[in-house]
C-alpha positions in Angstrom: -29.0 75.1 -37.6 -26.9 76.6 -35.0 -28.8 77.9 -31.8 -27.4 81.1 -29.9 -28.6 82.8 -26.9 -28.9 86.6 -27.4 -30.2 88.3 -24.2 -32.2 91.7 -24.2 -33.3 91.6 -27.6 -36.3 93.6 -26.6 -34.3 96.7 -25.9 -32.7 99.4 -28.1 -29.6 97.9 -29.6 -30.8 94.2 -29.5 -34.1 94.9 -31.3 -32.1 96.5 -34.3 -29.5 93.5 -34.0 -31.8 90.5 -34.1 -33.8 91.6 -37.6 -30.3 92.5 -39.2 -28.9 89.0 -38.0 -31.9 87.0 -39.0 -31.9 88.6 -42.4 -28.2 88.0 -42.9 -27.7 84.5 -41.5 -30.3 81.7 -42.7 -28.2 79.0 -40.4 -28.8 80.5 -36.9 -31.8 80.2 -34.5 -31.9 83.2 -32.2 -33.1 82.2 -28.6 -34.1 85.8 -27.2 -34.2 86.0 -23.3 -35.4 89.2 -21.9 -37.0 90.0 -18.6 -39.1 92.8 -20.4 -38.4 95.7 -17.6 -39.7 99.1 -18.5 -36.9 99.4 -21.1 -37.7 96.4 -23.3 -40.9 96.0 -25.5 -41.8 93.1 -27.7 -43.3 95.9 -30.1 -39.6 96.7 -31.0 -39.4 93.0 -32.6 -42.7 92.7 -34.4 -41.1 92.5 -37.9 -39.5 89.0 -36.7 -42.2 88.0 -34.2 -43.2 84.9 -36.5 -39.7 84.4 -38.0 -39.2 80.5 -37.9 -35.7 81.0 -36.4 -36.5 83.1 -33.6 -37.9 82.2 -30.3 -38.7 84.5 -27.3 -38.2 83.4 -23.8 -39.4 85.7 -20.8 -37.1 85.5 -18.0 -34.1 86.7 -15.8 -30.4 86.3 -16.9 -29.8 85.9 -13.2 -32.2 82.9 -12.9 -29.4 80.0 -13.1 -32.1 77.2 -13.2 -33.6 78.9 -16.3 -30.2 79.6 -18.2 -29.3 76.0 -17.5 -32.7 74.7 -19.0 -32.0 77.1 -22.0 -28.8 75.8 -22.9 -30.0 71.9 -22.5 -33.4 72.4 -24.3 -31.7 74.4 -27.2 -28.1 73.2 -27.4 -26.7 76.6 -27.2 -23.6 77.1 -29.3 -22.9 80.8 -28.7 -24.0 83.7 -26.7 -24.2 87.5 -27.6 -25.2 89.5 -24.4 -26.9 92.6 -24.6 -29.2 92.4 -21.6 -28.3 95.3 -18.9 -29.5 98.2 -17.0 -28.2 101.3 -18.9 -29.6 104.5 -17.9 -27.2 106.4 -15.7 -29.8 108.7 -13.8 -31.5 105.4 -12.8 -28.2 103.9 -11.5 -27.8 107.1 -9.5 -31.3 106.5 -7.9 -31.0 102.7 -7.4 -27.7 101.2 -7.9 -28.6 97.7 -6.4 -30.7 96.9 -9.6 -27.6 97.7 -11.7 -25.4 95.4 -9.6 -27.9 92.7 -9.8 -28.5 92.6 -13.5 -25.1 93.8 -15.0 -22.8 91.9 -12.6 -24.7 89.1 -11.1 -26.6 88.4 -14.6 -23.4 88.4 -16.6 -21.6 86.0 -14.0 -24.7 83.7 -14.2 -24.7 83.7 -17.9 -21.0 83.2 -18.5 -20.5 80.6 -15.8 -23.5 78.3 -17.3 -22.0 78.7 -20.7 -18.4 77.6 -19.2 -20.1 74.7 -17.5 -22.1 73.4 -20.7 -19.3 73.9 -23.3 -16.0 72.9 -21.3 -14.8 69.6 -19.7 -12.2 71.6 -17.7 -10.3 74.7 -17.9 -9.0 75.1 -21.5 -10.5 72.0 -22.6 -13.8 72.3 -24.7 -16.2 69.5 -25.1 -15.7 67.9 -28.7 -19.0 69.4 -30.0 -18.6 72.9 -28.6 -15.1 73.8 -30.0 -16.1 77.1 -31.6 -18.6 78.3 -28.9 -18.1 81.9 -28.0 -19.3 84.4 -25.4 -19.7 87.9 -26.5 -20.3 90.6 -24.1 -21.5 94.0 -25.2 -20.2 96.8 -22.9 -19.7 100.7 -23.0 -17.0 103.3 -23.3 -18.1 104.6 -20.0 -16.1 102.1 -18.0 -13.0 104.2 -19.2 -14.2 107.3 -17.3 -14.0 110.7 -18.7 -11.6 112.4 -21.0 -10.2 116.0 -21.1 -10.3 118.0 -24.2 -8.0 115.7 -26.2 -7.3 112.1 -26.5 -9.3 109.0 -27.3 -10.2 105.8 -25.3 -8.5 102.8 -26.7 -8.8 99.2 -25.7 -5.6 99.7 -23.2 -7.2 102.8 -21.4 -7.4 101.9 -17.7 -10.8 101.6 -16.4 -12.2 104.4 -14.2 -15.8 104.3 -14.0 -17.6 107.3 -12.4 -21.2 106.0 -12.0 -23.0 103.2 -10.6 -24.0 102.2 -14.1 -20.4 102.4 -15.6 -19.0 100.6 -12.5 -21.6 97.7 -13.0 -20.6 97.5 -16.5 -16.8 97.4 -15.7 -17.3 94.8 -13.1 -19.2 92.5 -15.8 -16.2 93.1 -18.2 -13.9 91.9 -15.7 -15.7 88.9 -15.1 -15.8 88.1 -18.8 -12.0 88.8 -18.9 -11.3 86.5 -15.9 -13.2 83.5 -17.6 -11.0 83.7 -20.5 -7.8 83.9 -18.6 -8.7 81.6 -15.9 -10.6 78.9 -17.7 -9.8 79.4 -21.4 -13.3 80.3 -22.3 -13.6 81.8 -26.0 -14.8 85.4 -25.2 -14.8 88.8 -27.0 -15.9 92.2 -25.4 -17.0 95.1 -27.3 -17.1 98.7 -25.9 -19.3 101.0 -27.8 -19.8 104.7 -27.7 -23.2 106.4 -27.4 -25.8 104.7 -29.7 -28.8 106.5 -31.3 -31.4 105.5 -33.8 -34.7 103.8 -34.2 -36.2 102.0 -31.2 -34.3 103.8 -28.3 -36.1 104.2 -25.1 -37.8 107.8 -24.6 -35.7 108.3 -21.4 -32.4 108.7 -23.6 -31.2 112.2 -24.6 -32.3 112.1 -28.5 -35.6 110.8 -28.1 -36.3 113.0 -25.3 -35.4 116.0 -27.4 -37.6 114.9 -30.3 -40.4 113.7 -28.2 -40.6 117.1 -26.1 -40.1 119.3 -29.1 -43.0 117.8 -30.9 -45.3 117.9 -27.9 -44.2 121.7 -27.3 -42.7 120.8 -24.1 -39.5 122.2 -22.6 -36.4 120.4 -23.7 -34.1 119.8 -20.7 -30.2 120.1 -21.1 -28.0 119.3 -18.3 -25.6 121.9 -17.2 -24.2 123.9 -19.7 -24.8 121.4 -22.6 -21.0 121.0 -23.4 -20.7 117.4 -22.5 -19.4 115.7 -25.4 -20.2 112.2 -26.6 -19.0 110.1 -29.7 -22.2 109.0 -31.4 -22.7 105.9 -33.2 -25.6 104.9 -35.2 -27.3 101.7 -34.0 -27.1 99.6 -37.3 -23.3 100.4 -37.4 -22.8 99.1 -34.1 -24.8 96.1 -35.1 -22.4 95.2 -38.1 -19.5 95.8 -35.6 -20.9 93.2 -33.2 -21.4 90.8 -36.1 -17.8 91.2 -37.1 -16.5 90.8 -33.5 -18.5 87.7 -32.8 -17.7 86.1 -36.1 -14.1 87.1 -36.5 -12.5 88.7 -33.5 -9.9 87.1 -31.6 -10.7 85.0 -28.5 -10.1 87.2 -25.4 -9.8 90.4 -27.4 -11.7 93.8 -26.7 -12.8 95.9 -29.6 -14.0 99.5 -29.2 -16.6 100.4 -31.6 -17.0 104.2 -32.1 -18.5 106.4 -34.8 -15.8 109.2 -34.9 -18.6 111.5 -34.5 -17.8 113.8 -31.6 -20.8 116.3 -30.7 -21.7 118.2 -27.5 -25.1 118.2 -26.4 -25.9 121.6 -27.4 -25.0 120.6 -31.1 -27.3 117.7 -30.7 -30.1 119.6 -29.5 -29.7 122.6 -31.9 -29.2 120.0 -34.9 -32.4 118.3 -34.0 -34.5 121.5 -33.7 -33.2 122.9 -37.1 -34.3 119.7 -38.8 -37.8 119.6 -37.1 -38.1 123.4 -38.0 -37.8 122.3 -41.7 -39.6 119.0 -41.7 -42.5 119.9 -38.9 -42.6 123.6 -38.7 -44.5 125.2 -35.9 -45.3 128.8 -35.2 -41.9 129.3 -33.3 -38.6 127.6 -33.8 -38.2 124.4 -31.6 -35.1 126.1 -30.1 -37.1 128.2 -28.0 -38.0 125.2 -26.1 -34.4 124.5 -24.9 -34.1 124.7 -21.1 -30.9 124.2 -19.1 -31.4 122.1 -15.9 -29.1 121.2 -12.9 -26.4 118.9 -14.1 -26.5 115.3 -12.8 -24.3 113.9 -10.1 -20.8 112.7 -11.6 -21.7 113.7 -15.2 -18.7 112.7 -17.4 -17.4 115.6 -19.5 -16.2 113.8 -22.7 -16.0 110.5 -24.2 -14.5 109.6 -27.5 -13.2 106.2 -28.9 -10.5 105.2 -31.0 -11.8 102.7 -33.2 -8.7 101.8 -35.0 -8.2 98.3 -33.9 -11.6 97.0 -35.2 -11.4 99.0 -38.4 -7.8 97.7 -39.2 -8.3 93.9 -37.9 -11.8 93.3 -38.7 -12.6 95.6 -41.6 -15.3 97.8 -39.8 -16.3 101.3 -40.5 -19.2 103.3 -39.7 -21.5 104.0 -42.6 -23.4 106.9 -41.0 -21.9 110.2 -39.9 -24.2 111.9 -37.2 -25.9 114.3 -39.7 -26.9 111.4 -42.0 -27.9 109.2 -39.1 -30.1 111.8 -37.2 -32.3 112.4 -40.3 -33.1 108.6 -40.3 -33.7 108.7 -36.7 -36.1 111.7 -36.8 -38.0 110.2 -39.6 -38.4 107.1 -37.5 -39.7 108.9 -34.4 -42.0 111.1 -36.5 -43.7 107.8 -37.6 -43.8 106.3 -34.3 -45.4 109.4 -32.8 -47.6 109.6 -36.0 -46.9 113.2 -36.6 
């Protein structure tokens, strides 16, 4: 049985990843370290709460003493690092929290891992030759795109929000530990995820929740900001492949090849709700345009060719199939 530390599993992507991973692999024990901030909820993990290969630890990734104890107590042989502050609006209001968690927390984790697994730079201890640190990041580190073009792994970093700047910083820390110390690292940068268990503050849950409550559905600016949408389980499969089969020191971009603007997203959700949960008027009448947020990037889109060709990954869901599953889950969550 190999123990791996997986951070932030009570959040959106992590809480989808852990049940998938435990179901697929019987020879891993997952140690879930989560601070349980407002964005984390153990209800998201209720299906594996009593799983024999799962342990929950309440704690902060910036707490070096705790991290060192976890490595010693559980003989950690790998790290998959999800834990992060991720809501752009919150990073504009309180950037310091993002620096502490995303930058300092990532540094603490990777430095403890390096010290536990390695004798000296480029020399692993005998029992820890295959140990890997996998850092989960975002396409927002690349900045914004014009009407054409795609983000690739060689796109220069140009973060435009405190959130994306903190994630870019954490990526650079991970990169430096590979090149300076020879640590076995891999980074994955994903496009916008959606699906079950996402926090209500995000765009798609906000649209669904407000529509069902009959509240106005706020859309920033003109609604023409474009994102590449990735169904969360497709992302989990990509992480699995990159963790097990990715080349040390490499970055893999994971995107769904599903570019949609916010107007399309909100209209599509309202159309589906009009069919599955009709009200007196179309939900589209609730759409309201609000003042755009500061520094709002216009377009993100990922070229996923590298992970598709090298690791054989491909998104199973397009947006239209994935959003149906997502709405179905939220209808059950809200018991409607």
